[in-house]
N, C-alpha and C positions, 0 to 999 in steps of 0.2 A: 542509875539505870532505869528506874521506874519513871522518873521525870522525862527522860529521853524518849521512852516508849510512849508516854502520854502525849508528848509533843508530836511524835510521828503520827499517832492516831488522830490528833486534833487537826494537824495540817492536811492529812489525807482526806479527812471528812470535809474540811472546808473546800479543798480543791475539787473533790468529787461532786459535792452538791453545787458548787459554783459553776463548774463546767457542764455537768449533766443537767442541772436545774435550768440553766439559761437555754441550752439547746432544746431540751424536752418541752419546756413551757412555751417557748416561742414557736416551736414546731406544732404543738397542739393548738395554739392560737390560729395559725394559718390553716390547720386541718378543720377547725370548727367553721371558719369563714367559708372555706371551700365546700364544706358539707351543706351549709345554709344556701350557698349558690346552687348546688346540685339539687337541693330540695325545691328551689324556685324553678329550675328547669323541668323537673319531673311533674310539677303541678300545672305547668303551662298546657294550653289546649293541644299543643303538639309535644307530648312528653319526651320524644326522642330528639327533638330539635337541638337542644344543647349538646347532646352526645355526638350527633353527626356533624354539626357545624363547628363545634369547638373541640370536642373530644378526639376527633380524627387527628389532630396535632397534639392536643394536651395529653392524651393517654400515652402515646409513644414517648413524649418528653418525660412523663412520670416514670415509665419503665426504664428509660435511658439513665435516669438518676440512680435507680436501683443497680443497674448493670455497671455503671461507672464505679460505684463503691465496691461492688463485687470484684471488679478487676483490681482496684487499688489494694484490696485486702487478700488478693490471690485466691479467691474462690473460683472453682471451676464452674463455668456457666454451661448448663446442659442444654437449655433452650430458652428462647424468648418469644412470647406471643405479644406483638406490639399493639394490636388493636382488635378486640373481639366485642362487637356491639351486643352480642347475645350473652356476654359474661354474666356470671351468677354472683349474687351477694354484693352488687355494686362494684365488682372488680372486673374491669374490661381489658386487662392485660396481665401478664405474669412473667416473671423472670425465675427460672428454675436454676438454682445454684447448689453446688455441693462443696463441703469443706471438711477438714479434719477436726473432729471434736476435741482432740488433745492439743491442738495448736492454739496457743493463747492469742496470737495475732489474728488468726481466722475468727476466733470467737469474739474478739473485740470488734471486728468488722461487722458483726451482726447488728450492732446498734446503728451504725452509720448506713448500712444497707437498708435496714427497715425504715429509718427516718430520712433516707436519701432525698425524696422529693421535696420535703419541707426545708431541708438544709441547703439544697442547691437552688431552689426556686428563687429566693431573694437575690442570689448572685446572678442567675440567668436574667432576671428582670432588670437588674442594674446594667448588665451587658447590652441587652436589647435597647434599653433607654439611651445608653451612651452612643450606640451606633446608629439608631434609627431616628431619634428625635432631634430636630434642628436646635442648636444652641442649648445643649443640656446643662443642667446645674453642675458646677464643679464640686463634687462631694467633698474633696479633700479640704476645701475652704470652710466647710460647715460642720466638720466632725466635732462632736461634743455638744452641739447645740441643735437638737433634733427639732425643736420648734421652728427655728429659723430655716432649717433644711426643708421641713414640711411646707412652710410658707412659700419658699422659693420654688420648690418642686411643683406645687400646685399651680403657681403662676406660669411656670414653663410649659406645663401641659395645656393650660387654658389660653396661652398666648395666641394672638391672632395669626402670627407667622406660621404656626403649626398647621392651621387648617388648609393650607394650600400645599402641604408636603405629603407625598405618598408614603414616605418613611414613617410619618406620624401615625397614619391610619394602619400601616402594617404593624407598628408597635402596639396600638390599641388592640388589634385582633389577636396578636400573639400573646399579649398580656392576659386577655380574657381566656384564651386557650390554656395558658399555664396556670393561672390562679384558680380556674374552675376544676382543675384536676390535681390539686395538691392534697386532697383528702387521703389520709392513710386508712387502709382497710384494716380489719381485725387481724388479718394475717401479717400485714406490715408491722403492726404493733407487737405481735407475738414474736416476730423475728428480732425486732429491736430490743425487746426485753432480754433476749438471750445474750446480749452483749454487755448488760449493765454490771453484773458481778465481775466478769473478766476485766472491765475497765477499772473497777474499784481495786481489784487484786493488783493490777499493774501499777496503779498509783501508790499503793502500800509498798510494793517492792522497790519502786524508784525512790520513795521517801526514806525507806530503810537504808538503802545503799548510800543515799546522800548523807544520812545521819552518821553512818560509819566513817565517812570521809570528811565530816564536819563542813559539808557544803550547804550553804543557805539556799536550798532549792525553792523554798516557799516564797521568798522575796522575789526570785526570778519569775516564778509562776505568776505572782500577783501582777508584776509589771507587764508580762506578755498577755495575761488575761485581760487586764484593763485596756491595753491597746487593741486587742482583738474585739473586745466588747464594744468599743467605740465604732469600729467599722461594721460589726455585725448589727449594732443598733441602727446605723444608717441604712444598711441593706434591708433590715426588717421593717423599718419605718416606710420605705418605698413599697415593699410587698404588701404591708397591711393597708396602706393608703389606696393602692390600686385595687386590692381585693375588695375592700369595703365600697369603693366607688363602683366597681363592677357589680357587686351584690345589690347596691341601691338602685342602679340603673336598670338592671334586669328585673328586679322586684316590681318597680314602678311600671315599666313598659309592659311586662307580661300580665300584671294585674289589669291594666287598661285593656289589653287585647282579650283577656279572659272575659271581662265584662261585656265587651262588644260581641263576643261569641256566646254569651249566655252561660258561661261557666262560673264556678265559684271563685272567690278571691284567693290570692296566694299568700301563704304564711311560710316564710323561709325557715322558721324554727320548728316546723312540723314535717316529719319524714313522710 
């Protein structure tokens, strides 16, 4: 009995930290890059330039990600403010949602609602890339080899054939809009934290039920997790590559323009 209980606790811990850790850490990576990009925008000689040029699409996409997860987890959406350039605390939009605190499914959804923009952004970038860029890299052929994927992906973006395609420029613009607005606010993170313990509770309950019926759930979880991790790694690699490219381009360009207008240089790591 004791060994079975310890096995349930061990498997639950591995599954929880595997799933939660990968999603949270990758989400925070995208948040930090987005934050550095926004710092670059704010230090530009025209501090609202980035918000009005890219945020007008990026902010609604950010809020749409929150709203989609709110719907998936059956939260009641009270109101949505898609874009408020005068927003306070770096939050230029908001989704007001209501849920039943006693409903486990509702509470699990809090994590995904809070983390929504950084969880869906890589998928949205992949979709935009596939539909708008001529001759996109077939991701399914490069799964499991992120170095090869990154090399082919960068070549496809820099290929001469793209420079005459309007779809390519549309992708670049939308990619900047999306990656510059992935940053999670303190309120987003607060909402996400509300779903952490319910997720752990669900994992414990499922593993306990599987143990009672002698079902090897952990092996199934590992197989599905590894398959999902390969796809998520590909999506994340694309998102990180585009985000860093966007950050580098904006930092260099805005630094040059600031110097021309007699303003101080830009430090992306300084708020």
